[in-house]
DRENDORO-780494 format. One record per atom (N, C-alpha, C): y, z, x; residue number from 1; atom name. Coordinates in Angstrom, 1 decimal, padded with zeros to 4 digits. Example, Ala and Ser with C-alpha at 12.3 -4.5 7.8 and 13.67 -1.06 7.14 Angstrom:
BEGIN
yy = -005.7	zz = 007.8	xx = 013.2	kemi = 1	setor = N
yy = -004.5	zz = 007.8	xx = 012.3	kemi = 1	setor = CA
yy = -003.3	zz = 007.8	xx = 013.2	kemi = 1	setor = C
yy = -002.2	zz = 007.1	xx = 012.8	kemi = 2	setor = N
yy = -001.1	zz = 007.1	xx = 013.7	kemi = 2	setor = CA
yy = 000.0	zz = 007.9	xx = 012.9	kemi = 2	setor = C
END
This chain:
BEGIN
yy = -001.1	zz = -000.1	xx = 001.1	kemi = 1	setor = N
yy = 000.0	zz = 000.1	xx = -000.1	kemi = 1	setor = CA
yy = 001.3	zz = 000.0	xx = 001.0	kemi = 1	setor = C
yy = 002.2	zz = -000.8	xx = 000.5	kemi = 2	setor = N
yy = 003.4	zz = -001.0	xx = 001.4	kemi = 2	setor = CA
yy = 004.3	zz = 000.2	xx = 001.1	kemi = 2	setor = C
yy = 005.1	zz = 000.4	xx = 002.1	kemi = 3	setor = N
yy = 006.1	zz = 001.8	xx = 001.9	kemi = 3	setor = CA
yy = 006.8	zz = 001.5	xx = 000.6	kemi = 3	setor = C
yy = 007.4	zz = 000.2	xx = 000.5	kemi = 4	setor = N
yy = 008.3	zz = 000.0	xx = -000.8	kemi = 4	setor = CA
yy = 007.6	zz = 000.2	xx = -002.0	kemi = 4	setor = C
yy = 006.3	zz = 000.1	xx = -002.1	kemi = 5	setor = N
yy = 005.4	zz = 000.1	xx = -003.3	kemi = 5	setor = CA
yy = 005.4	zz = 001.5	xx = -003.9	kemi = 5	setor = C
yy = 005.1	zz = 002.5	xx = -002.6	kemi = 6	setor = N
yy = 005.0	zz = 004.0	xx = -003.1	kemi = 6	setor = CA
yy = 006.4	zz = 004.6	xx = -003.3	kemi = 6	setor = C
yy = 007.6	zz = 003.9	xx = -002.7	kemi = 7	setor = N
yy = 008.8	zz = 004.6	xx = -003.0	kemi = 7	setor = CA
yy = 009.2	zz = 003.9	xx = -004.4	kemi = 7	setor = C
yy = 008.8	zz = 002.8	xx = -004.8	kemi = 8	setor = N
yy = 009.0	zz = 002.2	xx = -006.2	kemi = 8	setor = CA
yy = 008.4	zz = 003.1	xx = -007.2	kemi = 8	setor = C
yy = 007.1	zz = 003.5	xx = -006.9	kemi = 9	setor = N
yy = 006.5	zz = 004.3	xx = -007.9	kemi = 9	setor = CA
yy = 006.9	zz = 005.5	xx = -008.1	kemi = 9	setor = C
yy = 007.2	zz = 006.2	xx = -007.0	kemi = 10	setor = N
yy = 008.0	zz = 007.5	xx = -007.1	kemi = 10	setor = CA
yy = 009.3	zz = 007.5	xx = -007.8	kemi = 10	setor = C
yy = 009.9	zz = 006.3	xx = -007.3	kemi = 11	setor = N
yy = 011.4	zz = 006.3	xx = -008.1	kemi = 11	setor = CA
yy = 011.1	zz = 006.0	xx = -009.7	kemi = 11	setor = C
yy = 010.1	zz = 005.3	xx = -010.2	kemi = 12	setor = N
yy = 009.9	zz = 005.4	xx = -011.4	kemi = 12	setor = CA
yy = 009.3	zz = 006.7	xx = -012.1	kemi = 12	setor = C
yy = 008.6	zz = 007.3	xx = -011.6	kemi = 13	setor = N
yy = 007.9	zz = 008.7	xx = -011.9	kemi = 13	setor = CA
yy = 009.3	zz = 009.6	xx = -012.1	kemi = 13	setor = C
yy = 010.4	zz = 009.5	xx = -011.1	kemi = 14	setor = N
yy = 011.4	zz = 010.3	xx = -011.2	kemi = 14	setor = CA
yy = 012.1	zz = 010.3	xx = -012.6	kemi = 14	setor = C
yy = 012.6	zz = 009.0	xx = -012.7	kemi = 15	setor = N
yy = 013.3	zz = 008.4	xx = -014.0	kemi = 15	setor = CA
yy = 012.4	zz = 008.7	xx = -015.1	kemi = 15	setor = C
yy = 011.1	zz = 008.3	xx = -015.1	kemi = 16	setor = N
yy = 010.2	zz = 008.6	xx = -016.4	kemi = 16	setor = CA
yy = 010.4	zz = 010.2	xx = -016.7	kemi = 16	setor = C
yy = 010.2	zz = 010.9	xx = -015.7	kemi = 17	setor = N
yy = 010.2	zz = 012.5	xx = -016.0	kemi = 17	setor = CA
yy = 011.7	zz = 012.8	xx = -016.5	kemi = 17	setor = C
yy = 012.6	zz = 012.6	xx = -016.0	kemi = 18	setor = N
yy = 013.9	zz = 012.8	xx = -016.1	kemi = 18	setor = CA
yy = 014.2	zz = 012.3	xx = -017.8	kemi = 18	setor = C
yy = 014.0	zz = 011.3	xx = -018.0	kemi = 19	setor = N
yy = 014.0	zz = 010.9	xx = -019.5	kemi = 19	setor = CA
yy = 013.2	zz = 011.8	xx = -020.4	kemi = 19	setor = C
yy = 012.0	zz = 011.8	xx = -020.0	kemi = 20	setor = N
yy = 011.0	zz = 012.5	xx = -020.8	kemi = 20	setor = CA
yy = 011.6	zz = 014.1	xx = -021.1	kemi = 20	setor = C
yy = 012.3	zz = 014.6	xx = -020.2	kemi = 21	setor = N
yy = 012.9	zz = 015.9	xx = -020.4	kemi = 21	setor = CA
yy = 014.4	zz = 015.8	xx = -021.0	kemi = 21	setor = C
yy = 014.8	zz = 014.8	xx = -021.2	kemi = 22	setor = N
yy = 016.2	zz = 014.5	xx = -021.7	kemi = 22	setor = CA
yy = 017.3	zz = 015.1	xx = -021.0	kemi = 22	setor = C
yy = 017.1	zz = 014.6	xx = -019.5	kemi = 23	setor = N
yy = 017.9	zz = 015.1	xx = -018.6	kemi = 23	setor = CA
yy = 018.9	zz = 014.0	xx = -018.0	kemi = 23	setor = C
yy = 020.3	zz = 014.0	xx = -017.9	kemi = 24	setor = N
yy = 021.0	zz = 013.0	xx = -017.5	kemi = 24	setor = CA
yy = 020.9	zz = 012.9	xx = -015.9	kemi = 24	setor = C
yy = 021.2	zz = 011.8	xx = -015.4	kemi = 25	setor = N
yy = 021.5	zz = 012.0	xx = -014.1	kemi = 25	setor = CA
yy = 022.4	zz = 012.9	xx = -013.4	kemi = 25	setor = C
yy = 023.5	zz = 013.0	xx = -014.0	kemi = 26	setor = N
yy = 024.4	zz = 014.1	xx = -013.6	kemi = 26	setor = CA
yy = 024.0	zz = 015.4	xx = -013.6	kemi = 26	setor = C
yy = 023.3	zz = 015.6	xx = -015.0	kemi = 27	setor = N
yy = 022.6	zz = 017.0	xx = -014.9	kemi = 27	setor = CA
yy = 021.6	zz = 017.5	xx = -013.9	kemi = 27	setor = C
yy = 020.8	zz = 016.4	xx = -013.9	kemi = 28	setor = N
yy = 019.6	zz = 016.5	xx = -012.8	kemi = 28	setor = CA
yy = 020.0	zz = 016.7	xx = -011.1	kemi = 28	setor = C
yy = 021.1	zz = 015.9	xx = -011.1	kemi = 29	setor = N
yy = 021.7	zz = 016.0	xx = -009.8	kemi = 29	setor = CA
yy = 022.3	zz = 017.3	xx = -009.5	kemi = 29	setor = C
yy = 023.0	zz = 018.0	xx = -010.4	kemi = 30	setor = N
yy = 023.5	zz = 019.4	xx = -010.4	kemi = 30	setor = CA
yy = 022.2	zz = 020.3	xx = -010.1	kemi = 30	setor = C
yy = 021.3	zz = 020.1	xx = -011.0	kemi = 31	setor = N
yy = 020.1	zz = 021.0	xx = -010.9	kemi = 31	setor = CA
yy = 019.4	zz = 021.2	xx = -009.7	kemi = 31	setor = C
yy = 019.3	zz = 019.8	xx = -008.8	kemi = 32	setor = N
yy = 018.6	zz = 019.7	xx = -007.6	kemi = 32	setor = CA
yy = 019.6	zz = 019.8	xx = -006.5	kemi = 32	setor = C
yy = 020.8	zz = 019.9	xx = -006.6	kemi = 33	setor = N
yy = 021.8	zz = 019.9	xx = -005.6	kemi = 33	setor = CA
yy = 021.7	zz = 018.5	xx = -004.8	kemi = 33	setor = C
yy = 021.6	zz = 017.6	xx = -005.4	kemi = 34	setor = N
yy = 021.6	zz = 016.3	xx = -004.9	kemi = 34	setor = CA
yy = 022.9	zz = 015.5	xx = -005.4	kemi = 34	setor = C
yy = 023.5	zz = 014.4	xx = -004.7	kemi = 35	setor = N
yy = 024.5	zz = 013.8	xx = -005.1	kemi = 35	setor = CA
yy = 024.1	zz = 012.6	xx = -006.2	kemi = 35	setor = C
yy = 024.9	zz = 012.7	xx = -007.3	kemi = 36	setor = N
yy = 024.4	zz = 011.6	xx = -008.3	kemi = 36	setor = CA
yy = 024.1	zz = 010.1	xx = -007.9	kemi = 36	setor = C
yy = 025.0	zz = 009.8	xx = -007.2	kemi = 37	setor = N
yy = 024.7	zz = 008.3	xx = -006.7	kemi = 37	setor = CA
yy = 023.7	zz = 008.3	xx = -005.7	kemi = 37	setor = C
yy = 023.3	zz = 009.3	xx = -005.1	kemi = 38	setor = N
yy = 022.2	zz = 009.2	xx = -004.1	kemi = 38	setor = CA
yy = 020.9	zz = 009.4	xx = -005.1	kemi = 38	setor = C
yy = 020.9	zz = 010.1	xx = -006.0	kemi = 39	setor = N
yy = 019.9	zz = 010.3	xx = -006.9	kemi = 39	setor = CA
yy = 019.6	zz = 008.9	xx = -007.7	kemi = 39	setor = C
yy = 020.7	zz = 008.2	xx = -008.1	kemi = 40	setor = N
yy = 020.5	zz = 007.0	xx = -008.9	kemi = 40	setor = CA
yy = 019.9	zz = 005.9	xx = -008.0	kemi = 40	setor = C
yy = 020.4	zz = 005.9	xx = -006.5	kemi = 41	setor = N
yy = 019.7	zz = 004.9	xx = -005.8	kemi = 41	setor = CA
yy = 018.1	zz = 005.2	xx = -005.5	kemi = 41	setor = C
yy = 017.6	zz = 006.5	xx = -005.5	kemi = 42	setor = N
yy = 016.4	zz = 007.0	xx = -005.5	kemi = 42	setor = CA
yy = 015.6	zz = 006.4	xx = -006.6	kemi = 42	setor = C
yy = 016.2	zz = 006.6	xx = -007.7	kemi = 43	setor = N
yy = 015.5	zz = 006.1	xx = -009.0	kemi = 43	setor = CA
yy = 015.5	zz = 004.5	xx = -008.9	kemi = 43	setor = C
yy = 016.0	zz = 003.8	xx = -008.5	kemi = 44	setor = N
yy = 016.2	zz = 002.4	xx = -008.5	kemi = 44	setor = CA
yy = 015.3	zz = 001.9	xx = -007.4	kemi = 44	setor = C
yy = 014.8	zz = 002.9	xx = -006.4	kemi = 45	setor = N
yy = 013.9	zz = 002.4	xx = -005.4	kemi = 45	setor = CA
yy = 014.7	zz = 002.1	xx = -004.2	kemi = 45	setor = C
yy = 016.1	zz = 002.0	xx = -004.2	kemi = 46	setor = N
yy = 016.9	zz = 001.5	xx = -003.1	kemi = 46	setor = CA
yy = 017.1	zz = 002.5	xx = -002.0	kemi = 46	setor = C
yy = 016.6	zz = 003.6	xx = -002.1	kemi = 47	setor = N
yy = 016.8	zz = 004.6	xx = -001.0	kemi = 47	setor = CA
yy = 015.8	zz = 005.5	xx = -000.5	kemi = 47	setor = C
yy = 015.6	zz = 005.2	xx = 000.9	kemi = 48	setor = N
yy = 014.5	zz = 006.1	xx = 001.5	kemi = 48	setor = CA
yy = 015.0	zz = 007.6	xx = 001.5	kemi = 48	setor = C
yy = 014.0	zz = 008.4	xx = 001.3	kemi = 49	setor = N
yy = 014.4	zz = 009.8	xx = 001.3	kemi = 49	setor = CA
yy = 013.3	zz = 010.7	xx = 001.7	kemi = 49	setor = C
yy = 013.5	zz = 011.8	xx = 002.3	kemi = 50	setor = N
yy = 012.8	zz = 012.7	xx = 003.0	kemi = 50	setor = CA
yy = 011.9	zz = 013.7	xx = 002.2	kemi = 50	setor = C
yy = 010.9	zz = 014.2	xx = 002.7	kemi = 51	setor = N
yy = 010.0	zz = 015.3	xx = 002.1	kemi = 51	setor = CA
yy = 011.0	zz = 016.6	xx = 001.4	kemi = 51	setor = C
yy = 012.1	zz = 016.8	xx = 002.0	kemi = 52	setor = N
yy = 012.9	zz = 018.0	xx = 001.5	kemi = 52	setor = CA
yy = 013.5	zz = 017.5	xx = 000.3	kemi = 52	setor = C
yy = 014.0	zz = 016.2	xx = 000.1	kemi = 53	setor = N
yy = 014.6	zz = 015.6	xx = -001.1	kemi = 53	setor = CA
yy = 013.6	zz = 015.4	xx = -002.1	kemi = 53	setor = C
yy = 012.5	zz = 015.2	xx = -001.9	kemi = 54	setor = N
yy = 011.4	zz = 015.3	xx = -002.9	kemi = 54	setor = CA
yy = 010.9	zz = 016.4	xx = -003.3	kemi = 54	setor = C
yy = 010.9	zz = 017.2	xx = -002.5	kemi = 55	setor = N
yy = 010.5	zz = 018.7	xx = -002.9	kemi = 55	setor = CA
yy = 011.7	zz = 019.4	xx = -003.8	kemi = 55	setor = C
yy = 013.0	zz = 019.0	xx = -003.6	kemi = 56	setor = N
yy = 014.0	zz = 019.4	xx = -004.6	kemi = 56	setor = CA
yy = 013.9	zz = 018.9	xx = -005.8	kemi = 56	setor = C
yy = 013.3	zz = 017.5	xx = -006.0	kemi = 57	setor = N
yy = 013.1	zz = 016.9	xx = -007.2	kemi = 57	setor = CA
yy = 012.0	zz = 017.5	xx = -007.8	kemi = 57	setor = C
yy = 010.7	zz = 017.7	xx = -007.1	kemi = 58	setor = N
yy = 009.8	zz = 018.1	xx = -008.0	kemi = 58	setor = CA
yy = 009.9	zz = 019.5	xx = -008.3	kemi = 58	setor = C
yy = 010.7	zz = 020.4	xx = -007.5	kemi = 59	setor = N
yy = 011.1	zz = 021.6	xx = -008.1	kemi = 59	setor = CA
yy = 012.0	zz = 021.8	xx = -009.2	kemi = 59	setor = C
yy = 012.8	zz = 020.5	xx = -009.2	kemi = 60	setor = N
yy = 013.7	zz = 020.6	xx = -010.4	kemi = 60	setor = CA
yy = 013.0	zz = 020.2	xx = -011.6	kemi = 60	setor = C
yy = 012.0	zz = 019.6	xx = -011.6	kemi = 61	setor = N
yy = 011.1	zz = 019.5	xx = -013.0	kemi = 61	setor = CA
yy = 010.2	zz = 020.5	xx = -013.1	kemi = 61	setor = C
yy = 010.2	zz = 021.6	xx = -012.2	kemi = 62	setor = N
yy = 009.3	zz = 022.8	xx = -012.4	kemi = 62	setor = CA
yy = 007.9	zz = 022.5	xx = -012.4	kemi = 62	setor = C
yy = 007.5	zz = 021.5	xx = -011.5	kemi = 63	setor = N
yy = 006.0	zz = 021.2	xx = -011.5	kemi = 63	setor = CA
yy = 005.5	zz = 021.2	xx = -010.1	kemi = 63	setor = C
yy = 004.2	zz = 021.1	xx = -009.9	kemi = 64	setor = N
yy = 003.4	zz = 021.1	xx = -008.6	kemi = 64	setor = CA
yy = 003.5	zz = 019.9	xx = -008.3	kemi = 64	setor = C
yy = 003.3	zz = 019.6	xx = -006.9	kemi = 65	setor = N
yy = 003.1	zz = 018.2	xx = -006.3	kemi = 65	setor = CA
yy = 001.9	zz = 017.5	xx = -006.9	kemi = 65	setor = C
yy = 000.8	zz = 018.1	xx = -007.3	kemi = 66	setor = N
yy = -000.2	zz = 017.4	xx = -008.0	kemi = 66	setor = CA
yy = -000.2	zz = 016.9	xx = -009.4	kemi = 66	setor = C
yy = 000.9	zz = 017.6	xx = -010.1	kemi = 67	setor = N
yy = 001.4	zz = 017.2	xx = -011.5	kemi = 67	setor = CA
yy = 002.3	zz = 015.9	xx = -011.1	kemi = 67	setor = C
yy = 003.1	zz = 016.1	xx = -010.3	kemi = 68	setor = N
yy = 004.1	zz = 014.9	xx = -010.0	kemi = 68	setor = CA
yy = 003.3	zz = 013.7	xx = -009.6	kemi = 68	setor = C
yy = 002.3	zz = 013.7	xx = -008.8	kemi = 69	setor = N
yy = 001.5	zz = 012.7	xx = -008.2	kemi = 69	setor = CA
yy = 000.5	zz = 012.2	xx = -009.3	kemi = 69	setor = C
yy = 000.2	zz = 013.0	xx = -010.1	kemi = 70	setor = N
yy = -001.0	zz = 012.4	xx = -010.9	kemi = 70	setor = CA
yy = -000.8	zz = 011.2	xx = -011.6	kemi = 70	setor = C
yy = -001.7	zz = 010.4	xx = -011.3	kemi = 71	setor = N
yy = -001.5	zz = 009.0	xx = -012.1	kemi = 71	setor = CA
yy = -000.8	zz = 007.9	xx = -011.3	kemi = 71	setor = C
yy = -000.3	zz = 008.3	xx = -010.0	kemi = 72	setor = N
yy = 000.7	zz = 007.6	xx = -009.4	kemi = 72	setor = CA
yy = 000.3	zz = 006.5	xx = -008.7	kemi = 72	setor = C
END
């Protein structure tokens, strides 16, 4: 699997979870202490990000890594 493939799958998962929870990008950015435009770029698959950022996002959804990556 190419790096961009997994990045795009993670991006879609983040957006999907955010919409399921009814959270705006602005609100989620505040919850995770991330810049909203940075978060938007991540959701579009346009931005590389590190494990620390992914950890903030997964914790923002109050879920485990296994829950986040299930069916990915």
